[in-house]
DRENZAMAR-889280 format. One record per residue (C-alpha): x, y, z; residue number from 1. Coordinates in steps of 0.25 Angstrom, whole numbers, padded with zeros to 4 digits. Each point is the difference from the previous one (the first is absolute). Layout:
<recs>
+-------+-------+-------+-----+
:     X :     Y :     Z : num :
+-------+-------+-------+-----+
:     X :     Y :     Z : NUM :
...
+-------+-------+-------+-----+
</recs>
This chain:
<recs>
+-------+-------+-------+-----+
:     X :     Y :     Z : num :
+-------+-------+-------+-----+
: -0138 :  0083 : -0142 :   1 :
: -0015 :  0005 :  0001 :   2 :
: -0003 : -0015 :  0002 :   3 :
:  0011 : -0002 :  0010 :   4 :
: -0005 :  0012 :  0009 :   5 :
: -0015 : -0004 : -0002 :   6 :
:  0004 : -0013 :  0006 :   7 :
:  0008 :  0006 :  0011 :   8 :
: -0011 :  0009 :  0005 :   9 :
: -0010 : -0011 : -0001 :  10 :
:  0009 : -0010 :  0008 :  11 :
:  0003 :  0011 :  0010 :  12 :
: -0015 :  0002 :  0003 :  13 :
: -0002 : -0015 :  0001 :  14 :
:  0012 :  0000 :  0010 :  15 :
: -0005 :  0011 :  0008 :  16 :
: -0014 : -0006 :  0001 :  17 :
:  0006 : -0013 :  0004 :  18 :
:  0009 :  0006 :  0010 :  19 :
: -0009 :  0010 :  0007 :  20 :
: -0003 : -0003 :  0014 :  21 :
:  0011 : -0011 :  0002 :  22 :
:  0010 :  0009 :  0007 :  23 :
:  0010 : -0011 : -0005 :  24 :
:  0011 :  0010 : -0001 :  25 :
: -0002 :  0005 :  0014 :  26 :
: -0001 : -0014 :  0006 :  27 :
:  0013 : -0005 : -0008 :  28 :
:  0008 :  0013 :  0004 :  29 :
: -0004 :  0000 :  0015 :  30 :
: -0002 :  0015 : -0001 :  31 :
: -0008 :  0000 :  0013 :  32 :
:  0013 : -0003 :  0008 :  33 :
:  0007 :  0012 : -0006 :  34 :
:  0007 :  0010 :  0010 :  35 :
: -0006 :  0014 : -0002 :  36 :
:  0009 :  0011 : -0005 :  37 :
:  0000 :  0014 :  0003 :  38 :
:  0003 :  0005 : -0014 :  39 :
: -0004 : -0005 : -0013 :  40 :
:  0008 :  0002 : -0013 :  41 :
: -0007 :  0001 : -0013 :  42 :
:  0009 : -0003 : -0013 :  43 :
: -0003 :  0007 : -0013 :  44 :
:  0005 : -0004 : -0014 :  45 :
:  0008 :  0011 : -0008 :  46 :
: -0012 :  0003 : -0008 :  47 :
: -0007 :  0005 :  0013 :  48 :
:  0012 :  0006 :  0007 :  49 :
:  0001 :  0013 : -0007 :  50 :
: -0004 :  0013 :  0006 :  51 :
: -0013 :  0001 : -0008 :  52 :
: -0005 : -0012 :  0007 :  53 :
:  0004 :  0005 :  0014 :  54 :
: -0015 :  0005 :  0004 :  55 :
: -0005 : -0014 : -0003 :  56 :
:  0011 : -0007 :  0007 :  57 :
: -0002 :  0009 :  0012 :  58 :
: -0015 : -0002 :  0000 :  59 :
:  0001 : -0015 :  0000 :  60 :
:  0010 :  0001 :  0011 :  61 :
: -0010 :  0008 :  0008 :  62 :
: -0011 : -0011 : -0003 :  63 :
:  0010 : -0011 :  0005 :  64 :
:  0003 :  0008 :  0013 :  65 :
: -0014 :  0003 :  0003 :  66 :
: -0004 : -0015 : -0002 :  67 :
:  0011 : -0006 :  0008 :  68 :
:  0003 :  0011 :  0010 :  69 :
:  0015 : -0001 : -0004 :  70 :
:  0010 :  0009 : -0006 :  71 :
:  0003 : -0001 : -0015 :  72 :
:  0012 :  0001 : -0008 :  73 :
:  0002 :  0001 : -0015 :  74 :
:  0010 : -0008 : -0008 :  75 :
:  0002 :  0006 : -0014 :  76 :
:  0008 : -0008 : -0009 :  77 :
:  0008 :  0002 : -0013 :  78 :
: -0001 : -0015 : -0004 :  79 :
: -0012 : -0010 :  0000 :  80 :
:  0009 : -0011 :  0006 :  81 :
:  0003 :  0009 :  0012 :  82 :
: -0015 :  0001 :  0003 :  83 :
: -0002 : -0015 : -0002 :  84 :
:  0011 : -0004 :  0009 :  85 :
: -0005 :  0010 :  0010 :  86 :
: -0013 : -0006 :  0002 :  87 :
:  0005 : -0015 : -0001 :  88 :
:  0011 :  0003 :  0010 :  89 :
: -0010 :  0007 :  0010 :  90 :
:  0008 :  0013 : -0001 :  91 :
: -0013 :  0006 : -0006 :  92 :
: -0013 : -0004 :  0006 :  93 :
: -0009 :  0005 : -0012 :  94 :
:  0003 :  0002 : -0015 :  95 :
: -0008 :  0005 : -0012 :  96 :
:  0005 : -0010 : -0010 :  97 :
: -0003 : -0005 : -0014 :  98 :
: -0006 : -0014 : -0002 :  99 :
:  0014 : -0006 : -0004 : 100 :
:  0007 :  0007 :  0012 : 101 :
: -0011 : -0006 :  0009 : 102 :
:  0002 : -0014 : -0006 : 103 :
:  0016 :  0001 :  0002 : 104 :
: -0001 :  0005 :  0014 : 105 :
: -0010 : -0011 :  0004 : 106 :
:  0009 : -0010 : -0006 : 107 :
:  0011 :  0005 :  0008 : 108 :
: -0008 :  0001 :  0013 : 109 :
: -0014 : -0006 :  0000 : 110 :
: -0004 :  0009 :  0012 : 111 :
: -0001 :  0011 : -0011 : 112 :
: -0015 :  0001 : -0003 : 113 :
: -0009 :  0009 : -0007 : 114 :
: -0008 :  0010 :  0008 : 115 :
: -0009 :  0008 : -0010 : 116 :
:  0000 :  0004 : -0015 : 117 :
: -0006 :  0012 : -0007 : 118 :
: -0013 : -0004 : -0007 : 119 :
: -0003 :  0003 : -0014 : 120 :
: -0010 :  0010 : -0005 : 121 :
: -0011 : -0009 :  0003 : 122 :
:  0004 :  0000 :  0015 : 123 :
:  0002 : -0015 : -0001 : 124 :
:  0012 : -0010 : -0003 : 125 :
: -0006 : -0003 : -0014 : 126 :
:  0007 :  0012 : -0006 : 127 :
:  0011 :  0002 :  0010 : 128 :
:  0011 :  0002 : -0011 : 129 :
:  0009 :  0010 : -0006 : 130 :
:  0007 :  0000 : -0013 : 131 :
:  0014 : -0004 : -0005 : 132 :
:  0003 :  0008 : -0013 : 133 :
:  0011 : -0003 : -0011 : 134 :
:  0003 :  0014 : -0005 : 135 :
:  0007 :  0007 : -0012 : 136 :
:  0003 :  0015 : -0003 : 137 :
: -0011 :  0007 : -0007 : 138 :
:  0003 : -0001 : -0015 : 139 :
:  0007 : -0013 :  0001 : 140 :
: -0013 : -0009 :  0002 : 141 :
: -0001 : -0003 : -0015 : 142 :
:  0010 : -0010 :  0001 : 143 :
: -0009 : -0008 :  0010 : 144 :
: -0013 :  0001 : -0008 : 145 :
: -0006 : -0013 : -0005 : 146 :
: -0013 :  0002 : -0008 : 147 :
: -0009 :  0009 :  0008 : 148 :
:  0007 : -0003 :  0013 : 149 :
:  0014 : -0002 :  0006 : 150 :
:  0010 : -0011 :  0001 : 151 :
:  0013 : -0002 :  0008 : 152 :
:  0006 : -0008 : -0011 : 153 :
:  0010 :  0011 : -0003 : 154 :
:  0005 :  0002 :  0014 : 155 :
:  0011 : -0011 : -0002 : 156 :
:  0013 :  0007 : -0002 : 157 :
: -0004 :  0013 :  0007 : 158 :
:  0006 :  0007 :  0012 : 159 :
: -0010 : -0004 :  0011 : 160 :
: -0003 :  0006 :  0014 : 161 :
: -0006 : -0008 :  0011 : 162 :
: -0003 :  0005 :  0014 : 163 :
:  0006 : -0010 :  0010 : 164 :
:  0000 : -0015 : -0001 : 165 :
: -0008 :  0000 :  0013 : 166 :
: -0011 :  0009 : -0007 : 167 :
: -0013 : -0007 : -0004 : 168 :
: -0004 :  0010 : -0011 : 169 :
:  0014 :  0005 : -0003 : 170 :
:  0006 : -0014 : -0002 : 171 :
: -0008 : -0013 :  0004 : 172 :
: -0012 :  0003 : -0009 : 173 :
:  0007 :  0006 : -0012 : 174 :
:  0011 : -0010 :  0000 : 175 :
: -0011 : -0012 :  0001 : 176 :
: -0007 :  0007 : -0012 : 177 :
:  0012 :  0001 : -0009 : 178 :
:  0005 : -0014 :  0003 : 179 :
: -0015 : -0005 : -0003 : 180 :
:  0000 :  0007 : -0013 : 181 :
:  0014 : -0003 : -0006 : 182 :
:  0002 : -0014 :  0005 : 183 :
: -0011 : -0004 : -0010 : 184 :
:  0010 :  0003 : -0011 : 185 :
:  0011 : -0010 : -0004 : 186 :
:  0011 :  0010 :  0002 : 187 :
: -0004 :  0003 :  0014 : 188 :
: -0006 : -0013 :  0004 : 189 :
:  0009 : -0002 :  0012 : 190 :
: -0001 :  0015 :  0005 : 191 :
: -0001 :  0002 :  0015 : 192 :
: -0001 :  0012 :  0009 : 193 :
:  0014 : -0001 :  0003 : 194 :
:  0003 :  0002 : -0014 : 195 :
: -0006 :  0014 :  0001 : 196 :
:  0008 :  0005 :  0011 : 197 :
:  0014 :  0002 : -0007 : 198 :
:  0001 :  0008 : -0014 : 199 :
:  0010 : -0002 : -0010 : 200 :
:  0003 : -0004 : -0015 : 201 :
: -0004 : -0014 :  0002 : 202 :
: -0011 :  0002 :  0010 : 203 :
: -0015 :  0003 : -0001 : 204 :
:  0001 :  0015 :  0002 : 205 :
:  0012 :  0008 : -0004 : 206 :
:  0001 :  0007 :  0013 : 207 :
: -0008 : -0002 :  0013 : 208 :
: -0002 :  0011 :  0011 : 209 :
: -0007 :  0000 :  0013 : 210 :
: -0006 :  0013 :  0004 : 211 :
:  0000 : -0004 :  0015 : 212 :
: -0014 :  0007 :  0001 : 213 :
: -0012 :  0001 : -0010 : 214 :
:  0004 :  0015 : -0001 : 215 :
:  0014 : -0004 : -0003 : 216 :
: -0004 : -0010 : -0011 : 217 :
: -0009 :  0011 : -0006 : 218 :
:  0012 :  0010 :  0000 : 219 :
:  0009 : -0011 : -0007 : 220 :
: -0011 :  0001 : -0011 : 221 :
: -0002 :  0015 : -0001 : 222 :
:  0015 :  0003 :  0001 : 223 :
:  0003 : -0010 : -0012 : 224 :
:  0008 : -0010 :  0008 : 225 :
: -0010 : -0010 : -0003 : 226 :
: -0009 : -0003 : -0013 : 227 :
: -0011 : -0007 :  0008 : 228 :
: -0003 :  0000 :  0015 : 229 :
: -0008 : -0007 :  0010 : 230 :
: -0007 :  0008 :  0011 : 231 :
: -0014 :  0001 :  0006 : 232 :
: -0011 :  0010 : -0001 : 233 :
: -0002 :  0003 :  0015 : 234 :
:  0015 :  0003 :  0003 : 235 :
:  0000 :  0011 : -0011 : 236 :
: -0014 :  0005 :  0002 : 237 :
:  0005 :  0012 :  0008 : 238 :
:  0009 :  0004 : -0012 : 239 :
: -0007 : -0003 : -0013 : 240 :
: -0014 :  0002 : -0006 : 241 :
: -0007 : -0006 : -0011 : 242 :
:  0002 :  0008 : -0013 : 243 :
: -0008 : -0009 : -0010 : 244 :
: -0007 : -0013 : -0001 : 245 :
: -0006 : -0008 :  0011 : 246 :
:  0007 : -0002 :  0013 : 247 :
:  0007 : -0013 :  0003 : 248 :
: -0002 : -0004 : -0015 : 249 :
:  0011 : -0003 : -0010 : 250 :
:  0001 :  0012 : -0009 : 251 :
: -0003 :  0010 :  0011 : 252 :
:  0010 :  0011 :  0001 : 253 :
:  0004 :  0007 :  0013 : 254 :
:  0008 :  0012 :  0003 : 255 :
:  0008 :  0006 :  0011 : 256 :
: -0009 :  0010 :  0006 : 257 :
:  0002 :  0015 :  0004 : 258 :
:  0005 :  0001 :  0014 : 259 :
:  0006 : -0015 :  0001 : 260 :
:  0010 : -0001 :  0011 : 261 :
:  0014 : -0006 : -0001 : 262 :
:  0004 : -0008 : -0007 : 263 :
: -0010 :  0004 : -0011 : 264 :
:  0001 :  0015 :  0002 : 265 :
:  0010 :  0000 : -0011 : 266 :
: -0009 : -0008 : -0010 : 267 :
: -0012 :  0009 :  0000 : 268 :
: -0008 : -0003 : -0012 : 269 :
:  0007 : -0013 : -0004 : 270 :
: -0009 : -0011 : -0006 : 271 :
:  0000 : -0015 :  0000 : 272 :
: -0009 : -0010 : -0006 : 273 :
: -0005 : -0013 :  0006 : 274 :
:  0002 : -0012 : -0009 : 275 :
: -0004 : -0011 :  0011 : 276 :
: -0009 :  0001 :  0012 : 277 :
: -0002 : -0012 :  0010 : 278 :
: -0008 :  0001 :  0013 : 279 :
:  0008 : -0004 :  0013 : 280 :
: -0005 : -0003 :  0014 : 281 :
:  0000 :  0012 :  0009 : 282 :
:  0011 :  0002 :  0010 : 283 :
: -0003 : -0004 :  0015 : 284 :
:  0004 :  0005 :  0013 : 285 :
:  0007 : -0012 :  0007 : 286 :
:  0005 : -0002 :  0014 : 287 :
:  0010 : -0009 :  0007 : 288 :
: -0009 : -0008 :  0009 : 289 :
:  0013 : -0004 :  0008 : 290 :
:  0001 :  0015 :  0005 : 291 :
: -0015 :  0004 :  0000 : 292 :
: -0009 : -0007 :  0009 : 293 :
: -0014 : -0006 : -0004 : 294 :
: -0006 :  0011 :  0008 : 295 :
:  0007 :  0011 : -0007 : 296 :
: -0003 : -0006 : -0013 : 297 :
: -0015 :  0000 :  0002 : 298 :
:  0001 :  0014 :  0005 : 299 :
:  0007 :  0004 : -0013 : 300 :
: -0010 : -0008 : -0009 : 301 :
: -0011 :  0007 :  0007 : 302 :
:  0006 :  0013 : -0001 : 303 :
:  0004 : -0001 : -0015 : 304 :
: -0013 : -0005 : -0004 : 305 :
: -0008 :  0011 :  0008 : 306 :
: -0008 :  0011 : -0006 : 307 :
:  0009 :  0010 :  0006 : 308 :
:  0012 : -0005 : -0008 : 309 :
: -0009 : -0002 : -0013 : 310 :
: -0005 :  0014 :  0001 : 311 :
:  0014 :  0006 :  0004 : 312 :
:  0004 :  0010 : -0011 : 313 :
:  0014 : -0001 :  0004 : 314 :
:  0000 : -0015 : -0003 : 315 :
: -0010 : -0002 : -0011 : 316 :
:  0002 :  0014 : -0008 : 317 :
: -0014 :  0005 : -0005 : 318 :
: -0002 : -0002 : -0015 : 319 :
:  0002 :  0015 : -0003 : 320 :
:  0012 :  0002 :  0009 : 321 :
:  0013 :  0006 : -0006 : 322 :
:  0008 : -0006 :  0012 : 323 :
:  0010 : -0012 : -0002 : 324 :
: -0002 : -0013 :  0008 : 325 :
:  0000 : -0015 : -0001 : 326 :
: -0015 : -0002 : -0001 : 327 :
: -0011 :  0008 : -0007 : 328 :
: -0015 : -0001 : -0001 : 329 :
: -0005 : -0002 : -0014 : 330 :
: -0014 : -0006 :  0003 : 331 :
: -0001 :  0004 :  0014 : 332 :
: -0001 : -0015 :  0004 : 333 :
:  0014 : -0002 :  0002 : 334 :
:  0005 : -0006 :  0014 : 335 :
:  0009 : -0009 :  0006 : 336 :
: -0005 : -0015 :  0001 : 337 :
:  0005 : -0012 :  0008 : 338 :
:  0008 : -0010 : -0009 : 339 :
:  0005 : -0014 :  0002 : 340 :
:  0014 : -0005 : -0003 : 341 :
: -0007 : -0009 : -0011 : 342 :
: -0003 :  0012 : -0008 : 343 :
:  0014 :  0001 : -0004 : 344 :
:  0001 : -0015 : -0005 : 345 :
: -0001 :  0004 : -0014 : 346 :
:  0013 :  0008 :  0001 : 347 :
:  0007 : -0011 :  0006 : 348 :
: -0005 : -0009 : -0012 : 349 :
:  0008 :  0009 : -0009 : 350 :
:  0013 : -0003 :  0007 : 351 :
: -0002 : -0015 : -0001 : 352 :
+-------+-------+-------+-----+
</recs>
């Protein structure tokens, strides 16, 4: 999977370089002719729909309102599909979505186009990634040891939790990694992603759960409903802290920290171990260019990439902040960057 993701990131950067300045998406979508709206709706995935993310949602809403001069409404959701359908249908105008969700929405409606993406710690697209984890409860990691490292060999037959089949880091990437690993074995040479969705005696997993959110998948693991669970670092960062090992590395142990909000407030001190870690392309903000004009798109891009937003502590939380939010400064260079549709072609390739 490391090779796959290295290829993905490399191809994405090539695509962005090739696509910059072409304005192809705008030209094809005819966004310049869009009738302006008085109110813009921002759709949020379940992961960002909780009360602990409200301050970030509200501040992003203020940024959109200030940039466009329009009212802003927030559409929080309980299912990935709701947010994807909302942006594709035009009932939402902006969405903060995973790469897989963006690809699905764009396939449904090519007028859905990326707006900006959070940079990596370098302040560039080169490390604009977060991490997909496969995790087991602390104390059970020995079953997945292989020499000095870890292996996913023994996940077969286990109770497994994904996030949603529209989740990039909670389904698309881990399922691709599992198929890539096990299909090299004669017993599983015909294994497909579809084979990972249903559990049972004659299936790859004994039981398959979907947490609905990354937080939900983590809770499936911590409560014992699942033996192994997929979820990402950023979506649980507000609830857990590194207990031992190196962050985002197989073998690292994380624990639910003191003061963690629901649903983790009943799991304080519970620990889990990472057995597999894979980098994933960052989540973009995307817009429906059939409902947002080219003029408003430019205003949004200019504002999101401005110093005012980069230095806004309610959007990019300072490194030492104890508050919860979607984005946090680690190096002080993090910011929003313009990104092209082609950046997400490697994720499309995983679906082919």
